[in-house]
N, C-alpha and C positions, 0 to 999 in steps of 0.2 A: 089287177089294176092298181096302180100306185097313185096316191094323192099326197101332196106335200102341204104342210100347214105352218104358218108363221105366227108369232105373237108380237111381231114388230121389234124384236131384239136388235140392238144396234150392230151386233157382230154377225148376224145371219148372212147378209149379203156380202160382207167383206170376206168372211171365212168360206162361204159357200156351203151352208148347211141349212136344214129345216129344223124348226123346233120339234115338229112331229112329222112322222111319215106313217100313213096307213096303207097297208098292203093286204087286200082281202079283209079278213076279220081281225087282223092284228094291228095295233097302234104302238109304235116305238116313239118314245119321247126322249129327246137329246138331253145330255147333261145340262141341268138348269141351275142357275145361281140366283142370288137375291139382288138383282138389279132391276130398277124400274124402267119405264119407257124412255127415260133420258139417259140411261146407262149409269145412273147413280146407285151406289150400294145402299140397300135397305138393311137396317138392323146391325149397324157396325158394332162389333164387340158382343153380339148376342146370337149364339148358335140357335137358340130356341126361336127367336124372331125371324132369323134368316130361314130356318127350316119351314116355319109356317108360311112365310111369303112365297117360298119356292113351291110348296105343295099347292097353294092357291093358284099360282101361275100355271102349274102343271094341270090342275083341275080345269082351268079355262081352255087350255089348248086341247085337252082330251074332249071337251064338249064340242069344240070346233070340228073335231074328227069323228064325232058321233058316238063317243064313249063317255063313261063316267068313272069315278074312282072305284066303283064296284067292279069294274072290268079289269082293274089292275091285278096282275098276277106276280109281278116282280118289281122290287125297288132296289136300287143300288145307291148307297149314300157314301159320299167321299167327304171326309172331314180332315181338317188340317191339324186337329188336336183330339186324339181319341179320348182324352179325359173328359171331353164334352159330350160323351156318348149319351148320358142320361138326359140332357137337355134336348138333343137331337131326337132321341128315342121317344121322349114324352110328346113332342110335337108330332112326330110320325104316328104315334099311337092315337092321338086326337083325330087324325084323319082315317086311320086304317084299323082301329081296334076290332071292329066287327067284320072287316073284309079279310084281314090277315094274309096279305100276299107274302110270298117268300121274300126275304130281305137280306141284304148284305150291307155292312158298314165297315169301311176300311179307312185307315189313316193314310193320307198322302202328304208328300213333303210341302206342297203348296198348290194353290189354284192360280188362276190368271191374274188376280190382284191380291195383295196381302190382306185387304179388308174382307175378302170373301173367306168364310169359314166352312161352308158346306156347299156341296154340289150333289144334285140328285137326278137320276134318270129312271124311267119306268117303262114297263111293257104292259100292254093291256090286250086282252082277248075278248072280243064281242061274241 
């Protein structure tokens, strides 16, 4: 059985995707960036602030899908400047230090807006 979950992101209906999809005991969370409910970027010029905001946003949609951060088994972090890895990693560690999912961090040439520095997607297994 498939369940789709939204967090009210402005692009979800336009692009045609869900913030999270649960199939059975697996929850997939789409690439998530630091934009608020109005579509405004949070934490401009701060990879650390953006990462924390993103992970808080992911935590909320996981809860809607019946999961918690403890269920996360994989994270993928896309950064526009890999030299910011320590700031992104520190924020990631604040959420996952005891959970320790497998993680990937890669540099990409850009995200959908130049103000966005980080995008994160996760997979959780209940």
